[in-house]
Structures are given as C-alpha cells and as structure tokens.
N, C-alpha and C positions, 0 to 999 in steps of 0.2 A: 599550376593554378596561380592566378594573380590575386593580389590583395583584394581587389573588388569582388572577385568570385567567392573568396573565403568569407568576406563580410556579408555578402548576399546570402550565402549558405547559413551563416549564423543567424541572420535576421529572419530567414524563412523557417528555420527549425527551432529557434530559441523559444518562441511562444508555445509550440506543442510540447516541448520538453518541460517547460515550467508547469503547464497544466497537467501533464502526465505525472510529474513528481508530486504535485499537490494531491491528486487523487490517490496515488500510491500511499502517501503518508496518512491520509484519511482512512484508507482501507486497512492499513496496518493497525491503527487503533481499534477498529471494529473487530479485526481478527484476534487481537489480544483479548478483548472482552469475550469473544466467542469461545476462545480457548479456556478462559477462566470458568465460564458458564458450563462448558462440557465437563470440565474437571469436577465442578461442584455436583453436577448431575450424576456423574459416575460414582462419586463418593456417596451420594444419597441412595442410589440404587444398591450399592454394595452393602450399606448399613441396613437397608430393608430386607435384603436376602438372608441376612444372618439371624 
C-alpha cells in the first residue's frame, strides 16, 4: 500500500468514523439515563409489592 492509498483510505473513512463515534457517545448518555430510570422503576415496584 502506498502513502497515497493510505491517505485516501483515511480521508474516505474518517468522516463516517467521526459521525459514528458522535452517535455512540450520544446513545451512551441516553442508555445511562434509561438504566437509572429502570432501576428507579424496579425500586418503586418492589416497594409497592411489600
């Protein structure tokens, strides 16, 4: 592989990698909040059952 081919590969795949990373980070925050909400719901259900 030549240097030009490597640079072309990075240029072609760099943008999709950045976009995918951005969406993964945004999704991670939402999943953390969802996990907290499910834990709170579970605690509420357990307290109502007793």
